[in-house]
VOTORFI-135016 format. One line per 3 residues: their letters; for each residue x, y, z of N, C-alpha, C. Coordinates in steps of 0.2 Angstrom, whole numbers, always signed. Each point is the difference from the previous one (the first is absolute). Layout:
// residues N
a) X/Y/Z/X/Y/Z/X/Y/Z ~ ... $
END
This chain:
// residues 64
mdq) +92/-72/+42/+6/+2/-2/+6/-3/+4 ~ +5/-4/-3/+5/-3/+4/+6/+4/+0 ~ +5/-2/+4/+6/+4/+0/+5/+0/-6 $
sss) -1/-5/-4/+4/-1/-6/-2/+4/-6 ~ -6/+3/+1/-3/+4/-6/+1/+8/+2 ~ +0/+4/-6/+1/+7/+1/-7/+3/-1 $
iee) -1/+6/+2/-7/+3/-1/-1/+1/-8 ~ +6/+2/-3/-1/+0/-7/-2/-6/-4 ~ +2/-6/+2/-2/-6/-2/-7/-1/+1 $
eml) -2/+1/+6/-7/-1/+2/-5/+4/-3 ~ +2/+7/-1/-4/+4/-4/-1/-2/-7 ~ +5/-3/-3/+0/-2/-7/-6/-5/+0 $
hvr) +0/-5/+4/-5/-5/+1/-7/+3/+1 ~ +0/+5/+5/-7/+3/+1/-2/+4/-6 ~ +4/+3/-3/-3/+4/-6/-2/-5/-6 $
eea) +4/-5/-1/-3/-5/-5/-6/-3/+2 ~ -1/-2/+7/-7/-3/+2/-5/+5/-1 ~ +1/+6/+2/-5/+6/+0/-2/+1/-8 $
erl) +5/+0/-4/-2/+0/-7/-4/-5/-3 ~ +2/-6/+2/-4/-6/-2/-7/+0/+2 ~ -1/+4/+6/-7/+0/+3/-4/+7/-3 $
gri) +4/+4/-4/-3/+6/-3/+0/+5/+5 ~ +5/+1/+4/+1/+5/+5/+7/+3/-1 ~ +1/+5/+3/+7/+3/+0/+2/+2/+8 $
vvg) +6/+0/+1/+3/+2/+7/+0/+8/+0 ~ -3/+3/+5/+0/+7/+1/+4/+1/+7 ~ +3/+6/+0/+4/+2/+6/+6/-4/+2 $
epv) +2/+1/+5/+6/-4/+3/-1/-6/+4 ~ +4/-5/-1/-1/-6/+4/+1/+2/+8 ~ -3/-4/+4/+2/+1/+7/+3/-7/+2 $
vie) +6/+0/+4/+3/-6/+2/+1/+1/+8 ~ -3/-6/+3/+1/+0/+7/+3/-6/+3 ~ +3/+0/+5/+2/-6/+3/-5/-2/+6 $
aan) -2/-6/+0/-5/-2/+5/+3/-6/+4 ~ -1/-1/+6/+3/-5/+4/-7/-4/+2 ~ +1/-7/+1/-5/-4/+2/+1/-2/+7 $
ssg) -5/-4/+3/+0/-1/+7/+7/-4/+3 ~ +3/-3/-5/+6/-4/+2/+6/+4/-1 ~ -1/+6/-2/+6/+5/+0/+3/+0/-7 $
ssg) -1/-4/-5/+3/+0/-6/-4/+6/-4 ~ +4/+3/-5/-3/+5/-3/+0/-1/-8 ~ -5/+3/-3/+0/+0/-7/-2/+7/-3 $
wwl) +0/+0/-7/-1/+6/-3/-7/+0/-4 ~ -3/+6/+0/-6/+0/-4/+0/+6/-4 ~ -2/-1/-6/+0/+5/-6/-7/+2/-1 $
svt) -2/+6/+0/-7/+2/-1/+0/+5/-6 ~ -5/-1/-5/+0/+5/-5/-8/+1/-1 ~ -1/+6/-4/-6/+2/-2/-1/-1/-7 $
ver) -6/-3/-2/-1/-1/-7/-6/+3/-2 ~ -1/+2/-6/-7/+2/-3/-1/-2/-7 ~ -6/+0/-2/-2/-3/-7/+4/+5/-5 $
lgs) +2/-3/-6/+2/+3/-5/-5/+5/-3 ~ +2/+6/-1/-5/+5/-3/-4/+4/+6 ~ +1/-2/+6/-4/+3/+6/+5/+6/+2 $
sag) -4/+5/+2/+4/+6/+3/+0/-1/+8 ~ +5/+3/+3/+0/-1/+8/-6/+2/+3 ~ -3/-3/+5/-6/+2/+3/-6/-2/-3 $
ela) +0/-3/-7/-6/-2/-3/-2/-7/+2 ~ -6/+0/+1/-3/-7/+3/-4/-3/-6 ~ +0/-6/-1/-5/-3/-5/-5/-5/+4 $
fap) -6/+1/-2/-5/-4/+4/-4/-4/-6 ~ -1/-6/+2/-4/-5/-4/-7/+2/+1 ~ -4/-1/-6/-7/+1/+0/-3/-5/+5 $
a) -6/+2/+3/-3/-4/+5/-5/-5/-4 $
END
């Protein structure tokens, strides 16, 4: 995430990509500022997604 974009803009892209992959965003996004070894900082946006039609906590296993 760069300084010129807003969380709302980024979340729009995230939701579109999740939908394209058959998933939905659940819960609230987490935004953190992280510094690298040279002292410059950047922003990270973390989201949780789950498959469409799944309920929270449900796991899907592929047959062996």
